C-alpha positions in Angstrom: -8.9 -29.0 -15.7 -9.1 -25.6 -17.0 -7.3 -22.7 -14.7 -9.2 -19.8 -13.7 -7.3 -16.7 -13.8 -8.5 -14.4 -10.8 -8.6 -10.8 -10.5 -5.5 -10.1 -8.5 -5.0 -8.1 -5.2 -2.2 -5.9 -6.4 -2.0 -3.8 -3.4 -2.7 -4.5 0.3 -5.7 -2.1 0.2 -7.3 -3.3 -2.9 -10.6 -4.9 -2.9 -11.7 -4.2 -6.5 -10.4 -2.9 -9.6 -10.8 -1.9 -13.4 -9.6 -4.2 -16.0 -8.4 -1.5 -18.0 -6.9 -3.4 -21.0 -6.2 -7.0 -22.1 -2.8 -7.7 -23.6 -3.9 -11.2 -24.7 -6.8 -12.5 -26.6 -8.4 -15.9 -26.7 -6.3 -18.5 -28.5 -3.0 -17.1 -27.4 -0.6 -19.2 -25.8 1.1 -17.6 -22.5 4.2 -18.6 -20.4 4.8 -17.8 -16.8 5.8 -14.1 -16.6 3.8 -12.9 -19.8 1.8 -10.0 -19.7 -1.9 -10.5 -19.4 -3.5 -7.4 -18.6 -3.5 -3.7 -17.4 -5.4 -3.4 -14.2 -6.4 0.0 -12.3 -6.1 -0.5 -8.5 -7.0 2.0 -6.0 -3.7 3.4 -6.3 -2.1 2.8 -9.9 -2.4 1.2 -13.1 -0.2 -1.9 -12.9 0.6 -4.8 -15.4 -0.6 -8.2 -14.4 1.7 -11.2 -15.3 0.8 -14.9 -15.9 1.7 -17.4 -13.2 1.0 -20.4 -15.2 1.3 -21.4 -18.8 -1.3 -22.5 -21.1 -3.7 -21.2 -23.6 -6.1 -18.5 -23.1 -9.4 -20.4 -23.5 -12.0 -17.7 -22.7 -12.0 -14.2 -21.6 -14.6 -13.8 -18.9 -14.5 -10.0 -18.2 -14.2 -7.2 -21.0 -11.7 -4.7 -20.9 -12.9 -1.4 -19.2 -15.0 -3.4 -16.9 -14.9 -1.3 -13.4 -15.4 -2.6 -9.8 -14.1 -6.2 -10.5 -14.0 -7.7 -7.2 -10.6 -9.3 -6.1 -10.6 -13.1 -6.7 -13.3 -12.9 -9.4 -12.4 -15.2 -12.4 -11.6 -12.9 -15.3 -10.1 -15.5 -17.8 -9.8 -19.4 -18.3 -6.4 -20.9 -19.0 -6.3 -24.3 -20.8 -3.5 -26.7 -20.4 -2.0 -29.0 -22.8 -4.7 -31.3 -24.3 -7.7 -29.4 -23.2 -9.9 -27.3 -25.6 -12.8 -24.7 -25.1 -15.3 -27.6 -24.6 -13.6 -28.7 -21.3 -14.6 -25.0 -19.8 -18.0 -25.7 -18.9 -20.5 -22.8 -18.2 -18.9 -19.4 -17.5 -21.8 -17.3 -18.4 -21.9 -15.7 -14.9 -18.6 -15.7 -13.3 -18.7 -15.7 -9.6 -15.7 -15.1 -7.3 -13.9 -18.3 -5.6 -15.2 -19.5 -2.3 -12.3 -17.8 -0.7 -13.1 -14.5 -2.1 -14.5 -13.2 1.3 -11.0 -13.4 2.8 -8.9 -10.4 2.9 -7.2 -9.4 -0.6 -3.8 -10.0 0.7 -4.7 -13.6 1.5 -7.1 -14.6 -1.1 -5.6 -13.9 -4.2 -3.7 -16.5 -6.0 -3.0 -14.4 -9.2 -0.2 -12.1 -8.2 3.0 -10.9 -9.6 5.2 -14.0 -9.9 8.2 -14.6 -7.7 11.1 -17.2 -8.1 9.9 -20.7 -7.7 6.2 -19.6 -8.3 4.9 -21.1 -11.8 8.3 -20.7 -13.5 9.6 -23.7 -15.3 6.5 -26.0 -14.5 5.6 -27.9 -17.6 3.2 -30.9 -18.1 2.9 -33.7 -20.4 -0.5 -34.7 -19.0 -3.4 -32.6 -17.7 -3.3 -31.8 -13.8 -5.9 -33.1 -11.3 -9.0 -31.1 -10.5 -8.2 -27.7 -8.3 -8.7 -29.2 -4.6 -10.7 -28.2 -1.8 -10.1 -27.9 2.0 -12.2 -29.1 4.6 -14.2 -25.8 4.7 -14.9 -26.1 1.0 -12.4 -23.3 0.1 -10.2 -23.8 -2.9 -6.2 -24.8 -2.0 -4.1 -22.8 -4.3 -1.5 -24.9 -5.9 0.1 -25.1 -9.5 -1.0 -27.6 -11.8 2.4 -29.4 -11.6 2.2 -29.5 -7.8 -1.3 -30.9 -8.0 0.0 -33.3 -10.4 3.1 -34.4 -8.2 0.7 -34.7 -5.2 -1.6 -37.1 -6.8 1.1 -39.3 -8.0 2.4 -39.6 -4.5 -0.9 -39.8 -2.7 -0.3 -36.6 -0.9 -3.4 -34.4 0.4 -2.7 -30.9 -0.5 -4.7 -29.7 2.5 -1.8 -31.2 4.7 0.9 -29.0 2.8 2.1 -25.5 3.5 2.9 -23.7 0.4 5.9 -21.4 -0.1 4.6 -19.6 -2.9 3.0 -16.3 -3.0 -0.1 -15.9 -0.7 0.6 -19.7 0.4 0.3 -21.1 -3.0 1.9 -24.7 -3.3 4.3 -25.2 -5.8 6.4 -28.0 -7.2 9.3 -27.3 -4.6 6.8 -28.0 -1.7 5.9 -31.4 -3.0 8.5 -33.1 -5.0 10.7 -34.1 -2.0 7.8 -35.3 0.2 6.4 -38.9 0.9 3.0 -39.5 2.2 4.2 -39.9 5.6 6.3 -36.7 6.3 4.1 -34.1 4.3 4.1 -30.8 6.6 0.7 -29.7 8.1 -0.6 -26.3 6.8 -1.5 -23.7 9.3 -5.1 -23.7 9.4 -5.5 -21.4 12.4 -6.1 -18.2 10.2 -8.8 -20.2 8.4 -10.7 -21.2 11.6 -10.8 -17.6 13.2 -14.2 -16.1 13.2 -14.8 -13.2 11.0 -14.5 -9.9 12.6 -17.9 -8.3 13.2 -18.7 -5.5 11.0 -18.5 -2.0 12.3 -21.6 -0.1 12.6 -22.5 2.1 9.6 -24.3 5.2 9.0 -27.3 5.9 7.2 -27.5 4.4 3.4 -26.8 6.3 0.5 -30.5 6.3 -0.6 -31.6 7.6 2.7 -29.2 10.6 2.7 -30.2 11.1 -1.2 -33.9 11.4 0.0 -32.9 14.2 2.5 -32.1 16.3 -0.9 -35.1 15.5 -2.9 -36.1 18.6 -4.8 -32.6 20.0 -4.4 -30.4 20.5 -7.4 -27.1 18.3 -6.9 -24.6 16.2 -9.1 -24.0 12.8 -7.9 -20.3 11.9 -8.2 -19.3 8.0 -8.3 -16.7 7.0 -5.8 -13.5 5.6 -7.7 -11.3 3.0 -5.8 -8.8 5.5 -4.6 -11.8 7.5 -2.9 -13.3 4.3 -1.3 -10.0 3.2 0.0 -9.4 6.8 1.6 -12.8 6.7 3.1 -12.3 3.3 4.7 -8.7 3.7 5.9 -9.2 7.1 7.6 -12.4 5.9 9.2 -10.5 2.9 10.5 -7.7 5.2 11.6 -9.9 7.4 13.7 -12.0 4.7 15.2 -9.1 2.2 16.0 -6.1 4.5 16.6 -6.0 6.5 19.8 -4.9 10.0 18.6 -3.4 12.7 20.8 -1.8 15.9 19.7 1.5 17.9 20.4 1.9 21.5 19.0 5.0 23.6 18.8 5.8 26.9 17.0 9.3 26.9 15.1 11.2 29.9 14.0 12.3 29.7 10.2 14.5 32.6 9.9 17.8 30.7 10.2 16.5 27.9 8.0 15.3 30.4 5.3 18.6 32.3 5.3 20.6 29.1 5.2 18.3 27.7 2.5 18.8 30.8 0.4 22.7 30.6 0.5 22.5 26.9 -0.5 20.2 27.5 -3.3 22.4 30.2 -4.9 25.5 27.8 -4.6 23.3 24.8 -6.2 21.8 27.0 -9.0 24.5 25.8 -11.5 23.5 22.2 -10.9 19.8 23.0 -11.3 18.9 22.2 -7.7 16.5 24.1 -5.8 15.9 23.1 -2.2 12.2 23.8 -0.8 11.4 24.2 2.9 9.7 20.9 2.7 13.0 19.2 1.8 14.5 20.3 5.2 11.2 19.3 7.0 11.8 15.7 5.5 15.5 15.6 6.7 14.7 17.2 10.1 12.1 14.5 10.9 14.3 11.7 9.5 17.3 12.7 11.7 14.7 13.2 14.7 13.7 9.5 14.4 17.5 8.8 14.7 17.8 10.8 17.6 14.6 9.5 19.4 14.9 5.8 18.3 12.2 4.5 20.4 9.6 6.9 18.5 10.8 5.2 15.3 8.1 2.5 15.6 4.7 1.2 14.3 1.9 -0.6 15.6 1.6 -4.3 14.4 -1.7 -5.6 16.1 -0.2 -7.6 18.8 3.3 -6.1 18.9 5.4 -2.9 18.2 7.9 -3.1 15.3 10.8 -0.5 16.2 12.5 0.5 12.9 16.1 1.2 12.5 16.1 3.2 9.3 14.3 6.5 8.8 11.7 5.8 6.2 9.6 8.8 6.1 6.2 9.1 4.0 5.1 12.5 2.5 1.5 13.2 1.4 1.1 14.1 -2.2 -2.3 15.5 -3.3 -3.4 14.4 -6.6 -6.6 14.6 -8.4 -9.4 12.7 -6.5 -7.2 11.6 -3.6 -3.8 11.5 -2.4 -0.4 9.3 -2.1 2.0 9.1 0.5 5.2 8.0 -1.2 8.1 6.8 1.1 11.4 8.1 1.1 13.5 5.4 2.5 16.7 5.9 4.6 16.2 9.6 4.5 18.4 10.4 7.3 21.4 9.2 5.4 20.7 11.2 2.1 21.6 14.7 1.3 19.1 17.5 0.9 19.7 17.7 -3.0 19.2 14.0 -3.0 15.9 14.0 -1.0 14.8 16.9 -3.3 15.4 15.2 -6.3 13.5 12.0 -5.2 10.7 13.7 -3.5 10.0 15.5 -7.1 10.2 12.3 -8.9 7.9 10.5 -6.5 5.4 13.6 -6.5 5.3 13.5 -10.3 4.7 9.8 -10.7 2.1 9.9 -8.0 0.1 12.3 -9.9 0.4 10.2 -13.0 -0.4 7.0 -10.7 2.7 5.4 -11.8 4.1 4.7 -8.5 4.7 0.8 -7.6 3.4 -0.6 -4.3 6.8 -0.7 -2.6 7.2 3.2 -3.3 4.2 4.0 -1.2 4.1 1.4 1.4 6.0 1.2 4.8 7.6 3.9 6.6 7.1 4.8 10.4 6.3 8.5 10.1 4.5 10.8 7.6 4.5 14.6 6.8 1.4 16.5 5.5 2.4 20.1 4.6 -0.4 22.5 4.0 1.3 25.7 4.6 2.0 26.0 1.1 -1.9 26.6 0.5 -1.8 29.3 3.4 -3.2 27.0 6.3 -1.7 28.1 9.8 -2.3 24.9 11.6 -4.4 21.7 11.4 -4.5 18.1 12.8 -3.6 15.3 10.5 -5.0 11.7 10.7 -2.4 9.1 11.3 -1.9 6.7 8.2 -1.8 3.1 9.9 0.5 1.6 10.7 2.5 4.7 11.1 3.2 5.8 14.8 2.8 9.5 14.0 2.2 12.2 11.4 3.6 15.9 11.3 1.1 18.5 10.0 2.7 21.5 8.9 1.4 24.9 8.6 2.5 28.2 6.9 5.4 30.3 8.1 4.1 33.6 9.0 5.5 36.8 10.2 4.8 37.1 14.1 5.9 39.2 17.0 8.2 37.3 19.2 10.1 37.9 22.7 13.6 37.3 22.2 15.9 35.6 24.9 16.9 39.0 26.1 13.4 40.0 26.7 13.2 42.3 23.8 10.2 42.2 21.1 11.0 41.3 17.7 9.7 39.9 14.7 10.3 36.2 13.2 9.0 33.9 10.7 7.1 31.2 12.5 5.6 28.1 11.5 3.0 25.9 13.5 3.4 22.2 13.5 1.1 19.7 15.2 2.4 16.1 15.8 -0.4 13.4 15.9 0.7 10.4 17.8 -0.6 6.9 18.2 -0.9 6.5 21.9 -0.4 2.9 21.6 3.2 3.1 20.2 4.3 6.5 21.5 3.6 7.9 25.0 3.3 11.7 25.7 7.0 12.2 26.8 8.4 10.3 24.0 6.3 12.3 21.6 7.3 15.5 23.1 11.0 14.3 22.7 10.5 13.6 19.1 8.8 17.0 18.5 11.6 18.8 20.2 14.2 17.1 18.2 12.3 18.1 14.9 12.0 21.7 16.2 15.8 22.0 17.1 16.9 20.4 13.8 14.8 23.1 11.8 15.9 25.9 14.0 19.9 25.0 13.6 19.7 23.9 10.2 23.5 23.6 9.5 23.5 20.6 12.2 21.7 18.8 9.8 24.7 18.7 7.5 27.2 17.7 10.1 
């Protein structure tokens, strides 16, 4: 039976994408791992690989098509012995029955992994794609379907080990009808969550501005995702805020000395590089704050993986610097410049902007004195960094002086970090920045 190639979920937040370019044409023979298309997600342009082998029988979605929903059939792959007459009516392709599931759970067509579609060949057509008790399609490779049919196995009773639970050859070849493991159907039986209440429709709002001159700007995938995630964050994450002023004079003097010494190497450290290092070390100094909310549990991380917000045209990225506490300032500077450059070109891979327990948003470079940042779930906290400005201060001896002071605000998820723990974390960040030489010890 012809195999539908579905629009993949190439990132956890992707609900739809743009099929930017086809890299194959109808009639081409493809093998597992061959590149099929370039797809623009809400975050980046990524290459999409084949997970099965066969001949491209029909392309259903033209390149350049926008707003293609995850799990929508985009092409049809023919197996050995099949031809175009086996495809049937594809004039109005529709998403698979499971397309209403979350993208991370619903998509069959994802980047291939070991044991998924590789080395699976066939001499005869595979059985038709099976359906579960609820009518949803069960994802299985053609060879796995064929082996299961030969052994009389019910694929609905088999737990797949491939990506997104896909059943592959290794899951069925060693089984008999009596010892097939039962698939976990608990998640399929969970009722759908009630939709959050929404505001007035776009048309209703537009009517308020009838007769006024305005330009309608179409939302791209990134802006839709930002809107959805930040709305979710403010509705579901119990934020509280902690504020401190940090004196930067020692850091600025130390930075000047280091940059002079590093000039022959072409390295120039920014204040932001020191902030990243200070936060990474603080997560080690206050390890209970190095945590994320995971629905029914808290995950306490051991490494300091720090995300940094990077503004790009039409949105933002938060690339993650892994093991930031263990890296030198020059390494952090180099990596941050590379990640920021590729973020602006939308060339980051998903693993480069996912994860982390803590984030930094720095608007001080734009002259903003202070602000409150929104937590990016599942992070436990985010530090909002304002500008360093000259201010009058009272010294320890009681004398009035002038210092460069930077205002910071720590937004904290109260489910993960309580007030005292958040204060300890922010104090550790302050201590690191006001005594920068200790960060090199």
